Structures are given as C-alpha cells and as structure tokens.
C-alpha positions, 0 to 999 in steps of 0.5 A: 120519740126520736133517737140518734145513733152514730157509727164510724163503720158500715154497721149499726145496732139498736140495743137496750144499752144504747137506746134505753128502752125495752126491746121486745115488741118495740116498733122502730122507723129508721132513716139514715144520713151519711157524712164523709167526716167524723163527728165531734163529741164525747160519745156517739149521741154528741157526735151524731148531734154535731154532724146533724146540726153542723156538718153537710151530709147526705139527705135523709133516706126515706124512712125504712119499714117499721121494724118490730123486735119480737117478744122474747 
C-alpha cells in the first residue's frame, strides 16, 4: 500500500487520522521528495498528488529504514 503525505512546513507526522490505519505494530517505509512550490488541491492528498504528477521536484530520497510503531 502506498500513501502520500504533504506539508508546507519542515515537519510531517504519520497518524491514524491522516492515514486511516491502526498505528500499533504498523511498519512504514518512507521516501521524501521536495518541491519549491505549493501544491494545488482541496486537501493534503490532492496537493501531494498534484505535485507528484504535475510539478518538477527533487528526486525521491532513498527509502528510509522501516519504522515500526510500538504496540500500546
């Protein structure tokens, strides 16, 4: 499963509200791409999709180490 995130700041968080999954025990592989423009869309997913398909950004980073959210 691939999910996109979007931020107009220098930080971003994974959480159940934005990614719709149970967090405990979930493994994630993260890759980052940077843009020098703001995305167009009604929400973060639409803005990320716009930038990914319509704007020239940096190359994707190498995938970061898989993270596992600890069980609660």
